[in-house]
N, C-alpha and C positions, 0 to 999 in steps of 0.2 A: 491321216492320209493325205491330206492336202499339203502338209508341210513336207511330207517325203517327196510328193510329186514335184513341188516347188524346188527342193533341193536337187532332184534329179535333172529337171530342165535347166536350171542354173549350172550344174555340173556339166551337162552336155554342151551348153553354150560356152563355158570356159574352155572345155576340151577342144571344141572346134576352132576357138580363136587362139588357143595356146601354141599350136603347131607342135613341132618335135619337142620331146621333154628333155633332150640333150642340152646341158647348160654350158654357157659361155661367161666367162669372167666378166662381171659388170652388167650382165643382163638377167632380168628376172624370168623365172619359168614356173610354170604351175604343173603340179602333179596331182591328180585325183586318184583316190583309192581308199583302201582299208588299213588301218593301223594294225600291223602284226607284232610290233614290239615298241616298248617305250622304256628306256632305261637312262636314268640320270640326265645327261645332256644329249641323248640320241633317240630319234624316232625312226622306224622303219615302216614304210608304206608300200603295199603291194597294189599296183596299178591294175586297170582293167584287163591288160594283156598278160597278167600274172608276173611282171617284173618287180622285184623288190628293190627299193631304193632307201638308202639310209640317209638322214639328214641330221646335222648338228643343230642342237637348240642352244642359243646363247641368251644373254640378259636383254638383247634388243628383240628377240622373237616375241610377236605378238600372237596371242591366242584369242580368236573371236568365235562367238556363236551368233550368226547374223550380223548385226551391227553392234552387238553387246560384248564388251571385254569379258573373256573367260579365263579361268585359272588353268595353268599347266596341268594340274592334277584332274582336270576334266577330260584330257586326252586319255582314252582308254583303248585297250586292245579290242579290236572289232568295230571301232567307230569309223564311220565314213568321214574323210577329210579331203580338203584341197590345200595343198601346201605350195606357197609361193616361196621360191628359193633362188639363191644365186651361188655361183661357183666362187670359192675363195681358197686361198693357200693358208695352211696353218704355219706355226712357227718352224716346223721341220721341212716346209716346202711342199708338203703333200696336199693335193687338191681335195677339197671337200665341198659338199652342198650344205649351205647354211640356210636354215629355215628362217625366213623374214616374217612370215605370217602362217599361221595354221588356222584354217576355217573349219570349224566343226560342223557336221550336219545338224539338222534340227533335232532337238532333244525329244525322246519319246515320253513326253510328260502326259500323265493321265488326264483325260478330259473330264470336265464337269458335266458334259452332256451325256445322257444315256446313249448306248450304242443304238444305231438306226438298223432296223430290220431291212433286210434285202429280200426282194422277191415280190410276189403279187400283194397288192393292198387291196382290202375289201371296203 
């Protein structure tokens, strides 16, 4: 629960500082949301406003969980992410958003501690 709260607070801070999510070539932008599709070199994320954005994943894209390096296979549909991207033109001149960094939310690892009871203690 603490990890989830920490992620939400960090996500809110990034959102507040990120400004608009419209990208400009050469500038990094952060998009927060939930992964709705991952396929080969593409990632689709739906943000808090319901807008779906597709990002290109390339060999330079870093995947992180906290400060730890994660694998691309760790990105799953339904995962909460923060994607740092920049606008680029592909070989045909089409403008795309290239993910420079995909930050995964804290994993839902089982705890070694027993669940705490909530309510009145006697």
